[in-house]
A tleap script that builds the chain and sets N, CA, C and O, in Angstrom:
source leaprc.protein.ff14SB
mol = sequence {
  NGLU ALA ALA ASP ALA LYS ALA ASN VAL ALA
  ARG GLN GLU LYS ALA ALA GLN GLU GLN ALA
  SER LYS ALA ALA ASP VAL GLN LYS LYS ALA
  GLN ALA ALA THR GLU HIE ALA GLN SER GLU
  GLU GLN ALA ALA GLU ARG TRP SER GLN LYS
  SER ALA ALA GLU ALA GLU ALA ALA ALA GLU
  THR ALA ARG GLY GLN GLU LYS ALA ALA ALA
  SER LYS GLN ALA GLU ALA ALA ASP ALA LYS
  ALA ASN VAL ALA ARG GLN GLU LYS ALA ALA
  GLN GLU GLN ALA SER LYS ALA ALA ASP VAL
  GLN LYS LYS ALA GLN ALA ALA THR GLU HIE
  ALA GLN SER GLU GLU GLN CALA
}
set mol.1.N position { -276.905 32.468 -185.256 }
set mol.1.CA position { -275.758 33.367 -185.267 }
set mol.1.C position { -276.207 34.820 -185.147 }
set mol.1.O position { -275.617 35.618 -184.419 }
set mol.2.N position { -277.241 35.126 -185.864 }
set mol.2.CA position { -277.743 36.500 -185.811 }
set mol.2.C position { -278.186 36.837 -184.397 }
set mol.2.O position { -277.962 37.942 -183.902 }
set mol.3.N position { -278.834 35.838 -183.744 }
set mol.3.CA position { -279.287 36.075 -182.371 }
set mol.3.C position { -278.086 36.262 -181.453 }
set mol.3.O position { -278.089 37.143 -180.594 }
set mol.4.N position { -277.037 35.419 -181.636 }
set mol.4.CA position { -275.824 35.566 -180.828 }
set mol.4.C position { -275.176 36.922 -181.069 }
set mol.4.O position { -274.757 37.605 -180.134 }
set mol.5.N position { -275.105 37.296 -182.337 }
set mol.5.CA position { -274.509 38.587 -182.678 }
set mol.5.C position { -275.312 39.709 -182.046 }
set mol.5.O position { -274.738 40.657 -181.510 }
set mol.6.N position { -276.628 39.614 -182.101 }
set mol.6.CA position { -277.500 40.641 -181.524 }
set mol.6.C position { -277.288 40.701 -180.007 }
set mol.6.O position { -277.234 41.779 -179.416 }
set mol.7.N position { -277.166 39.488 -179.378 }
set mol.7.CA position { -276.940 39.440 -177.935 }
set mol.7.C position { -275.583 40.046 -177.595 }
set mol.7.O position { -275.463 40.777 -176.612 }
set mol.8.N position { -274.544 39.749 -178.408 }
set mol.8.CA position { -273.215 40.339 -178.190 }
set mol.8.C position { -273.267 41.854 -178.288 }
set mol.8.O position { -272.702 42.562 -177.454 }
set mol.9.N position { -273.955 42.347 -179.320 }
set mol.9.CA position { -274.082 43.800 -179.499 }
set mol.9.C position { -274.781 44.398 -178.288 }
set mol.9.O position { -274.378 45.447 -177.787 }
set mol.10.N position { -275.847 43.716 -177.810 }
set mol.10.CA position { -276.589 44.224 -176.650 }
set mol.10.C position { -275.671 44.269 -175.427 }
set mol.10.O position { -275.694 45.245 -174.677 }
set mol.11.N position { -274.838 43.192 -175.211 }
set mol.11.CA position { -273.908 43.171 -174.077 }
set mol.11.C position { -272.872 44.288 -174.208 }
set mol.11.O position { -272.549 44.965 -173.232 }
set mol.12.N position { -272.356 44.472 -175.429 }
set mol.12.CA position { -271.354 45.518 -175.646 }
set mol.12.C position { -271.947 46.909 -175.416 }
set mol.12.O position { -271.290 47.785 -174.854 }
set mol.13.N position { -273.195 47.104 -175.855 }
set mol.13.CA position { -273.844 48.403 -175.629 }
set mol.13.C position { -274.038 48.649 -174.138 }
set mol.13.O position { -273.804 49.748 -173.635 }
set mol.14.N position { -274.485 47.567 -173.422 }
set mol.14.CA position { -274.683 47.695 -171.977 }
set mol.14.C position { -273.348 48.017 -171.292 }
set mol.14.O position { -273.284 48.887 -170.424 }
set mol.15.N position { -272.278 47.305 -171.693 }
set mol.15.CA position { -270.956 47.553 -171.123 }
set mol.15.C position { -270.505 48.976 -171.438 }
set mol.15.O position { -269.922 49.647 -170.587 }
set mol.16.N position { -270.772 49.431 -172.648 }
set mol.16.CA position { -270.396 50.793 -173.032 }
set mol.16.C position { -271.162 51.808 -172.200 }
set mol.16.O position { -270.596 52.816 -171.774 }
set mol.17.N position { -272.459 51.549 -171.963 }
set mol.17.CA position { -273.258 52.468 -171.143 }
set mol.17.C position { -272.731 52.507 -169.706 }
set mol.17.O position { -272.645 53.569 -169.088 }
set mol.18.N position { -272.374 51.303 -169.180 }
set mol.18.CA position { -271.825 51.255 -167.822 }
set mol.18.C position { -270.505 52.031 -167.746 }
set mol.18.O position { -270.268 52.771 -166.791 }
set mol.19.N position { -269.650 51.855 -168.761 }
set mol.19.CA position { -268.384 52.594 -168.805 }
set mol.19.C position { -268.654 54.097 -168.882 }
set mol.19.O position { -267.998 54.895 -168.212 }
set mol.20.N position { -269.635 54.468 -169.716 }
set mol.20.CA position { -269.974 55.888 -169.846 }
set mol.20.C position { -270.490 56.426 -168.519 }
set mol.20.O position { -270.160 57.544 -168.123 }
set mol.21.N position { -271.313 55.613 -167.825 }
set mol.21.CA position { -271.851 56.019 -166.532 }
set mol.21.C position { -270.722 56.181 -165.512 }
set mol.21.O position { -270.691 57.155 -164.760 }
set mol.22.N position { -269.784 55.204 -165.495 }
set mol.22.CA position { -268.638 55.298 -164.586 }
set mol.22.C position { -267.786 56.517 -164.920 }
set mol.22.O position { -267.327 57.224 -164.023 }
set mol.23.N position { -267.577 56.759 -166.204 }
set mol.23.CA position { -266.790 57.924 -166.621 }
set mol.23.C position { -267.468 59.210 -166.171 }
set mol.23.O position { -266.802 60.145 -165.726 }
set mol.24.N position { -268.809 59.258 -166.288 }
set mol.24.CA position { -269.549 60.446 -165.850 }
set mol.24.C position { -269.398 60.631 -164.340 }
set mol.24.O position { -269.221 61.755 -163.870 }
set mol.25.N position { -269.468 59.530 -163.573 }
set mol.25.CA position { -269.286 59.613 -162.119 }
set mol.25.C position { -267.890 60.132 -161.777 }
set mol.25.O position { -267.726 61.013 -160.934 }
set mol.26.N position { -266.883 59.559 -162.457 }
set mol.26.CA position { -265.504 60.004 -162.224 }
set mol.26.C position { -265.375 61.485 -162.551 }
set mol.26.O position { -264.722 62.230 -161.821 }
set mol.27.N position { -266.000 61.916 -163.651 }
set mol.27.CA position { -265.930 63.321 -164.058 }
set mol.27.C position { -266.599 64.213 -163.008 }
set mol.27.O position { -266.083 65.281 -162.680 }
set mol.28.N position { -267.770 63.765 -162.472 }
set mol.28.CA position { -268.454 64.539 -161.427 }
set mol.28.C position { -267.568 64.664 -160.186 }
set mol.28.O position { -267.440 65.740 -159.603 }
set mol.29.N position { -266.950 63.523 -159.791 }
set mol.29.CA position { -266.079 63.550 -158.613 }
set mol.29.C position { -264.873 64.456 -158.848 }
set mol.29.O position { -264.463 65.199 -157.957 }
set mol.30.N position { -264.313 64.388 -160.046 }
set mol.30.CA position { -263.174 65.248 -160.378 }
set mol.30.C position { -263.592 66.716 -160.338 }
set mol.30.O position { -262.850 67.563 -159.839 }
set mol.31.N position { -264.782 67.015 -160.865 }
set mol.31.CA position { -265.300 68.390 -160.856 }
set mol.31.C position { -265.482 68.863 -159.409 }
set mol.31.O position { -265.100 69.979 -159.057 }
set mol.32.N position { -266.076 67.990 -158.571 }
set mol.32.CA position { -266.286 68.346 -157.167 }
set mol.32.C position { -264.944 68.574 -156.467 }
set mol.32.O position { -264.796 69.516 -155.688 }
set mol.33.N position { -263.967 67.704 -156.751 }
set mol.33.CA position { -262.641 67.856 -156.141 }
set mol.33.C position { -261.986 69.158 -156.597 }
set mol.33.O position { -261.357 69.854 -155.800 }
set mol.34.N position { -262.136 69.483 -157.880 }
set mol.34.CA position { -261.577 70.729 -158.414 }
set mol.34.C position { -262.214 71.936 -157.726 }
set mol.34.O position { -261.520 72.866 -157.316 }
set mol.35.N position { -263.554 71.908 -157.605 }
set mol.35.CA position { -264.251 73.026 -156.954 }
set mol.35.C position { -263.827 73.154 -155.494 }
set mol.35.O position { -263.636 74.260 -154.990 }
set mol.36.N position { -263.680 72.008 -154.817 }
set mol.36.CA position { -263.252 72.032 -153.418 }
set mol.36.C position { -261.839 72.621 -153.307 }
set mol.36.O position { -261.565 73.442 -152.432 }
set mol.37.N position { -260.962 72.191 -154.198 }
set mol.37.CA position { -259.587 72.707 -154.186 }
set mol.37.C position { -259.574 74.213 -154.439 }
set mol.37.O position { -258.821 74.949 -153.802 }
set mol.38.N position { -260.417 74.669 -155.379 }
set mol.38.CA position { -260.482 76.108 -155.664 }
set mol.38.C position { -260.998 76.866 -154.442 }
set mol.38.O position { -260.502 77.942 -154.107 }
set mol.39.N position { -261.999 76.285 -153.783 }
set mol.39.CA position { -262.547 76.913 -152.584 }
set mol.39.C position { -261.477 77.017 -151.492 }
set mol.39.O position { -261.333 78.051 -150.841 }
set mol.40.N position { -260.731 75.921 -151.308 }
set mol.40.CA position { -259.643 75.927 -150.317 }
set mol.40.C position { -258.583 76.966 -150.685 }
set mol.40.O position { -258.066 77.675 -149.822 }
set mol.41.N position { -258.275 77.041 -151.960 }
set mol.41.CA position { -257.265 77.988 -152.436 }
set mol.41.C position { -257.724 79.427 -152.181 }
set mol.41.O position { -256.942 80.275 -151.751 }
set mol.42.N position { -259.014 79.687 -152.457 }
set mol.42.CA position { -259.546 81.033 -152.218 }
set mol.42.C position { -259.525 81.364 -150.731 }
set mol.42.O position { -259.194 82.482 -150.337 }
set mol.43.N position { -259.888 80.367 -149.901 }
set mol.43.CA position { -259.856 80.590 -148.450 }
set mol.43.C position { -258.427 80.877 -147.994 }
set mol.43.O position { -258.197 81.768 -147.176 }
set mol.44.N position { -257.477 80.123 -148.525 }
set mol.44.CA position { -256.070 80.348 -148.165 }
set mol.44.C position { -255.614 81.734 -148.615 }
set mol.44.O position { -254.881 82.412 -147.894 }
set mol.45.N position { -256.041 82.151 -149.790 }
set mol.45.CA position { -255.681 83.481 -150.300 }
set mol.45.C position { -256.275 84.574 -149.409 }
set mol.45.O position { -255.604 85.552 -149.080 }
set mol.46.N position { -257.553 84.393 -149.021 }
set mol.46.CA position { -258.185 85.384 -148.131 }
set mol.46.C position { -257.448 85.444 -146.797 }
set mol.46.O position { -257.195 86.525 -146.266 }
set mol.47.N position { -257.106 84.270 -146.259 }
set mol.47.CA position { -256.389 84.222 -144.989 }
set mol.47.C position { -255.033 84.909 -145.127 }
set mol.47.O position { -254.615 85.660 -144.246 }
set mol.48.N position { -254.354 84.645 -146.239 }
set mol.48.CA position { -253.046 85.246 -146.486 }
set mol.48.C position { -253.157 86.768 -146.561 }
set mol.48.O position { -252.340 87.490 -145.989 }
set mol.49.N position { -254.182 87.244 -147.276 }
set mol.49.CA position { -254.372 88.695 -147.398 }
set mol.49.C position { -254.694 89.309 -146.042 }
set mol.49.O position { -254.195 90.379 -145.694 }
set mol.50.N position { -255.551 88.603 -145.271 }
set mol.50.CA position { -255.905 89.103 -143.946 }
set mol.50.C position { -254.659 89.158 -143.060 }
set mol.50.O position { -254.433 90.139 -142.352 }
set mol.51.N position { -253.856 88.097 -143.110 }
set mol.51.CA position { -252.632 88.061 -142.306 }
set mol.51.C position { -251.681 89.182 -142.718 }
set mol.51.O position { -251.073 89.838 -141.872 }
set mol.52.N position { -251.562 89.389 -144.024 }
set mol.52.CA position { -250.683 90.459 -144.516 }
set mol.52.C position { -251.192 91.818 -144.040 }
set mol.52.O position { -250.406 92.676 -143.637 }
set mol.53.N position { -252.519 92.009 -144.090 }
set mol.53.CA position { -253.096 93.283 -143.640 }
set mol.53.C position { -252.851 93.474 -142.146 }
set mol.53.O position { -252.517 94.572 -141.699 }
set mol.54.N position { -253.020 92.393 -141.376 }
set mol.54.CA position { -252.777 92.497 -139.935 }
set mol.54.C position { -251.305 92.788 -139.652 }
set mol.54.O position { -250.981 93.581 -138.767 }
set mol.55.N position { -250.425 92.149 -140.401 }
set mol.55.CA position { -248.991 92.395 -140.216 }
set mol.55.C position { -248.651 93.844 -140.562 }
set mol.55.O position { -247.866 94.484 -139.862 }
set mol.56.N position { -249.237 94.356 -141.633 }
set mol.56.CA position { -248.991 95.753 -142.027 }
set mol.56.C position { -249.515 96.709 -140.956 }
set mol.56.O position { -248.867 97.701 -140.624 }
set mol.57.N position { -250.705 96.394 -140.419 }
set mol.57.CA position { -251.263 97.241 -139.359 }
set mol.57.C position { -250.354 97.223 -138.130 }
set mol.57.O position { -250.122 98.259 -137.506 }
set mol.58.N position { -249.842 96.040 -137.787 }
set mol.58.CA position { -248.932 95.940 -136.638 }
set mol.58.C position { -247.651 96.731 -136.900 }
set mol.58.O position { -247.135 97.407 -136.010 }
set mol.59.N position { -247.146 96.639 -138.126 }
set mol.59.CA position { -245.930 97.385 -138.481 }
set mol.59.C position { -246.191 98.888 -138.410 }
set mol.59.O position { -245.347 99.651 -137.941 }
set mol.60.N position { -247.365 99.304 -138.878 }
set mol.60.CA position { -247.732 100.727 -138.841 }
set mol.60.C position { -247.808 101.204 -137.390 }
set mol.60.O position { -247.330 102.288 -137.056 }
set mol.61.N position { -248.415 100.380 -136.534 }
set mol.61.CA position { -248.496 100.716 -135.110 }
set mol.61.C position { -247.093 100.840 -134.515 }
set mol.61.O position { -246.804 101.772 -133.765 }
set mol.62.N position { -246.226 99.885 -134.863 }
set mol.62.CA position { -244.851 99.924 -134.348 }
set mol.62.C position { -244.134 101.185 -134.826 }
set mol.62.O position { -243.415 101.828 -134.061 }
set mol.63.N position { -244.339 101.536 -136.114 }
set mol.63.CA position { -243.701 102.763 -136.627 }
set mol.63.C position { -244.217 103.985 -135.866 }
set mol.63.O position { -243.450 104.888 -135.532 }
set mol.64.N position { -245.518 104.002 -135.598 }
set mol.64.CA position { -246.093 105.115 -134.837 }
set mol.64.C position { -245.502 105.192 -133.438 }
set mol.64.O position { -245.201 106.274 -132.935 }
set mol.65.N position { -245.340 104.024 -132.815 }
set mol.65.CA position { -244.763 104.001 -131.470 }
set mol.65.C position { -243.306 104.445 -131.497 }
set mol.65.O position { -242.851 105.134 -130.584 }
set mol.66.N position { -242.567 104.054 -132.542 }
set mol.66.CA position { -241.170 104.486 -132.662 }
set mol.66.C position { -241.098 106.006 -132.813 }
set mol.66.O position { -240.258 106.663 -132.199 }
set mol.67.N position { -242.005 106.560 -133.653 }
set mol.67.CA position { -242.018 108.017 -133.832 }
set mol.67.C position { -242.343 108.711 -132.519 }
set mol.67.O position { -241.721 109.712 -132.163 }
set mol.68.N position { -243.334 108.166 -131.794 }
set mol.68.CA position { -243.719 108.763 -130.513 }
set mol.68.C position { -242.554 108.697 -129.528 }
set mol.68.O position { -242.294 109.658 -128.804 }
set mol.69.N position { -241.857 107.568 -129.502 }
set mol.69.CA position { -240.711 107.427 -128.593 }
set mol.69.C position { -239.615 108.421 -128.963 }
set mol.69.O position { -239.015 109.047 -128.090 }
set mol.70.N position { -239.357 108.561 -130.266 }
set mol.70.CA position { -238.332 109.513 -130.712 }
set mol.70.C position { -238.730 110.933 -130.319 }
set mol.70.O position { -237.892 111.727 -129.893 }
set mol.71.N position { -240.016 111.242 -130.465 }
set mol.71.CA position { -240.511 112.566 -130.097 }
set mol.71.C position { -240.334 112.807 -128.597 }
set mol.71.O position { -239.899 113.880 -128.177 }
set mol.72.N position { -240.676 111.794 -127.797 }
set mol.72.CA position { -240.522 111.923 -126.341 }
set mol.72.C position { -239.047 112.102 -125.978 }
set mol.72.O position { -238.710 112.886 -125.091 }
set mol.73.N position { -238.165 111.365 -126.674 }
set mol.73.CA position { -236.733 111.501 -126.401 }
set mol.73.C position { -236.259 112.912 -126.749 }
set mol.73.O position { -235.458 113.504 -126.025 }
set mol.74.N position { -236.765 113.443 -127.865 }
set mol.74.CA position { -236.386 114.801 -128.261 }
set mol.74.C position { -236.883 115.807 -127.227 }
set mol.74.O position { -236.168 116.741 -126.862 }
set mol.75.N position { -238.133 115.606 -126.753 }
set mol.75.CA position { -238.676 116.501 -125.725 }
set mol.75.C position { -237.828 116.424 -124.454 }
set mol.75.O position { -237.542 117.444 -123.825 }
set mol.76.N position { -237.432 115.211 -124.085 }
set mol.76.CA position { -236.613 115.039 -122.880 }
set mol.76.C position { -235.263 115.732 -123.054 }
set mol.76.O position { -234.761 116.366 -122.125 }
set mol.77.N position { -234.678 115.610 -124.247 }
set mol.77.CA position { -233.391 116.266 -124.513 }
set mol.77.C position { -233.543 117.784 -124.434 }
set mol.77.O position { -232.681 118.470 -123.885 }
set mol.78.N position { -234.648 118.310 -124.988 }
set mol.78.CA position { -234.900 119.753 -124.909 }
set mol.78.C position { -235.041 120.195 -123.457 }
set mol.78.O position { -234.473 121.205 -123.039 }
set mol.79.N position { -235.810 119.416 -122.698 }
set mol.79.CA position { -236.020 119.765 -121.290 }
set mol.79.C position { -234.689 119.743 -120.536 }
set mol.79.O position { -234.424 120.613 -119.706 }
set mol.80.N position { -233.858 118.743 -120.831 }
set mol.80.CA position { -232.552 118.637 -120.180 }
set mol.80.C position { -231.682 119.849 -120.532 }
set mol.80.O position { -230.999 120.408 -119.674 }
set mol.81.N position { -231.721 120.245 -121.813 }
set mol.81.CA position { -230.943 121.410 -122.245 }
set mol.81.C position { -231.449 122.672 -121.546 }
set mol.81.O position { -230.657 123.520 -121.135 }
set mol.82.N position { -232.781 122.791 -121.414 }
set mol.82.CA position { -233.348 123.952 -120.714 }
set mol.82.C position { -232.890 123.988 -119.260 }
set mol.82.O position { -232.516 125.043 -118.748 }
set mol.83.N position { -232.919 122.841 -118.604 }
set mol.83.CA position { -232.474 122.774 -117.210 }
set mol.83.C position { -231.008 123.177 -117.116 }
set mol.83.O position { -230.621 123.921 -116.216 }
set mol.84.N position { -230.191 122.683 -118.052 }
set mol.84.CA position { -228.763 123.027 -118.033 }
set mol.84.C position { -228.577 124.538 -118.195 }
set mol.84.O position { -227.756 125.141 -117.504 }
set mol.85.N position { -229.347 125.152 -119.116 }
set mol.85.CA position { -229.246 126.610 -119.305 }
set mol.85.C position { -229.676 127.355 -118.040 }
set mol.85.O position { -229.047 128.331 -117.632 }
set mol.86.N position { -230.761 126.873 -117.431 }
set mol.86.CA position { -231.245 127.529 -116.218 }
set mol.86.C position { -230.235 127.391 -115.079 }
set mol.86.O position { -230.023 128.331 -114.312 }
set mol.87.N position { -229.611 126.210 -114.973 }
set mol.87.CA position { -228.590 126.016 -113.937 }
set mol.87.C position { -227.404 126.948 -114.168 }
set mol.87.O position { -226.868 127.536 -113.229 }
set mol.88.N position { -227.000 127.074 -115.440 }
set mol.88.CA position { -225.874 127.955 -115.762 }
set mol.88.C position { -226.231 129.406 -115.409 }
set mol.88.O position { -225.422 130.127 -114.825 }
set mol.89.N position { -227.448 129.821 -115.771 }
set mol.89.CA position { -227.887 131.185 -115.462 }
set mol.89.C position { -227.929 131.397 -113.951 }
set mol.89.O position { -227.531 132.451 -113.455 }
set mol.90.N position { -228.413 130.391 -113.222 }
set mol.90.CA position { -228.479 130.503 -111.760 }
set mol.90.C position { -227.077 130.624 -111.169 }
set mol.90.O position { -226.855 131.405 -110.243 }
set mol.91.N position { -226.123 129.842 -111.711 }
set mol.91.CA position { -224.739 129.932 -111.227 }
set mol.91.C position { -224.164 131.318 -111.506 }
set mol.91.O position { -223.468 131.893 -110.668 }
set mol.92.N position { -224.466 131.854 -112.707 }
set mol.92.CA position { -223.971 133.194 -113.043 }
set mol.92.C position { -224.565 134.233 -112.096 }
set mol.92.O position { -223.868 135.135 -111.633 }
set mol.93.N position { -225.875 134.096 -111.812 }
set mol.93.CA position { -226.522 135.032 -110.877 }
set mol.93.C position { -225.902 134.911 -109.480 }
set mol.93.O position { -225.655 135.911 -108.807 }
set mol.94.N position { -225.658 133.669 -109.064 }
set mol.94.CA position { -225.057 133.454 -107.738 }
set mol.94.C position { -223.660 134.064 -107.690 }
set mol.94.O position { -223.273 134.657 -106.684 }
set mol.95.N position { -222.906 133.917 -108.777 }
set mol.95.CA position { -221.558 134.482 -108.840 }
set mol.95.C position { -221.619 136.009 -108.765 }
set mol.95.O position { -220.843 136.642 -108.049 }
set mol.96.N position { -222.572 136.595 -109.533 }
set mol.96.CA position { -222.717 138.056 -109.496 }
set mol.96.C position { -223.123 138.516 -108.102 }
set mol.96.O position { -222.618 139.518 -107.596 }
set mol.97.N position { -224.044 137.771 -107.486 }
set mol.97.CA position { -224.485 138.131 -106.131 }
set mol.97.C position { -223.317 138.053 -105.154 }
set mol.97.O position { -223.191 138.901 -104.272 }
set mol.98.N position { -222.467 137.048 -105.303 }
set mol.98.CA position { -221.296 136.918 -104.425 }
set mol.98.C position { -220.351 138.096 -104.632 }
set mol.98.O position { -219.797 138.631 -103.672 }
set mol.99.N position { -220.167 138.503 -105.905 }
set mol.99.CA position { -219.302 139.660 -106.182 }
set mol.99.C position { -219.864 140.914 -105.528 }
set mol.99.O position { -219.133 141.677 -104.895 }
set mol.100.N position { -221.174 141.121 -105.686 }
set mol.100.CA position { -221.811 142.303 -105.089 }
set mol.100.C position { -221.652 142.258 -103.575 }
set mol.100.O position { -221.368 143.277 -102.944 }
set mol.101.N position { -221.838 141.066 -102.991 }
set mol.101.CA position { -221.707 140.927 -101.542 }
set mol.101.C position { -220.281 141.244 -101.091 }
set mol.101.O position { -220.081 141.903 -100.071 }
set mol.102.N position { -219.284 140.769 -101.861 }
set mol.102.CA position { -217.885 141.062 -101.523 }
set mol.102.C position { -217.625 142.569 -101.575 }
set mol.102.O position { -216.980 143.137 -100.693 }
set mol.103.N position { -218.152 143.208 -102.649 }
set mol.103.CA position { -217.943 144.652 -102.783 }
set mol.103.C position { -218.627 145.402 -101.647 }
set mol.103.O position { -218.085 146.365 -101.106 }
set mol.104.N position { -219.834 144.943 -101.291 }
set mol.104.CA position { -220.548 145.590 -100.188 }
set mol.104.C position { -219.779 145.403 -98.883 }
set mol.104.O position { -219.662 146.328 -98.079 }
set mol.105.N position { -219.260 144.198 -98.684 }
set mol.105.CA position { -218.470 143.911 -97.477 }
set mol.105.C position { -217.230 144.810 -97.437 }
set mol.105.O position { -216.886 145.380 -96.401 }
set mol.106.N position { -216.566 144.919 -98.603 }
set mol.106.CA position { -215.361 145.759 -98.669 }
set mol.106.C position { -215.720 147.221 -98.401 }
set mol.106.O position { -215.001 147.927 -97.694 }
set mol.107.N position { -216.843 147.666 -98.975 }
set mol.107.CA position { -217.253 149.058 -98.764 }
set mol.107.C position { -217.587 149.294 -97.301 }
set mol.107.O position { -217.239 150.329 -96.733 }
set mol.108.N position { -218.279 148.306 -96.683 }
set mol.108.CA position { -218.624 148.434 -95.262 }
set mol.108.C position { -217.357 148.506 -94.418 }
set mol.108.O position { -217.246 149.349 -93.528 }
set mol.109.N position { -216.406 147.625 -94.697 }
set mol.109.CA position { -215.150 147.625 -93.943 }
set mol.109.C position { -214.395 148.942 -94.150 }
set mol.109.O position { -213.815 149.486 -93.210 }
set mol.110.N position { -214.406 149.446 -95.381 }
set mol.110.CA position { -213.728 150.709 -95.667 }
set mol.110.C position { -214.395 151.850 -94.903 }
set mol.110.O position { -213.728 152.714 -94.334 }
set mol.111.N position { -215.739 151.829 -94.905 }
set mol.111.CA position { -216.463 152.887 -94.195 }
set mol.111.C position { -216.167 152.817 -92.702 }
set mol.111.O position { -215.975 153.848 -92.058 }
set mol.112.N position { -216.130 151.612 -92.149 }
set mol.112.CA position { -215.825 151.465 -90.722 }
set mol.112.C position { -214.404 151.947 -90.427 }
set mol.112.O position { -214.155 152.580 -89.401 }
set mol.113.N position { -213.489 151.646 -91.323 }
set mol.113.CA position { -212.106 152.070 -91.159 }
set mol.113.C position { -212.020 153.592 -91.191 }
set mol.113.O position { -211.314 154.196 -90.384 }
set mol.114.N position { -212.739 154.208 -92.124 }
set mol.114.CA position { -212.756 155.669 -92.218 }
set mol.114.C position { -213.359 156.265 -90.956 }
set mol.114.O position { -212.889 157.270 -90.423 }
set mol.115.N position { -214.436 155.596 -90.492 }
set mol.115.CA position { -215.143 156.081 -89.312 }
set mol.115.C position { -214.232 156.027 -88.085 }
set mol.115.O position { -214.217 156.940 -87.259 }
set mol.116.N position { -213.479 154.939 -87.990 }
set mol.116.CA position { -212.572 154.783 -86.858 }
set mol.116.C position { -211.430 155.800 -86.937 }
set mol.116.O position { -210.963 156.329 -85.928 }
set mol.117.N position { -211.005 156.046 -88.163 }
set mol.117.CA position { -209.924 156.992 -88.342 }
set mol.117.C position { -210.466 158.383 -88.074 }
set mol.117.O position { -209.726 159.363 -88.165 }
savepdb mol mol.pdb
quit
């Protein structure tokens, strides 16, 4: 009986060691899986940050282009206003020149009339 009991204890110890070994293997695999998941998570976070930075840079570029376009539109509006002022001034000069020409014509006709008389 003592020998049987000793053999049973030996079998139970061996089974316990095998269970402990399996548990250690499972724990190692779980640790490796956890580390892999953390690595993937960090990579995803880096990618997300990079994407966010790229999106912000693109938005900044777009804002710069919008400002440049607005500036160009303002310059075009100023140029258009300048042209309109110059056209108005030219029309006024042409009108004054026409008045002077009419007066000169009238004076010439008057002088000719006086001369004939």
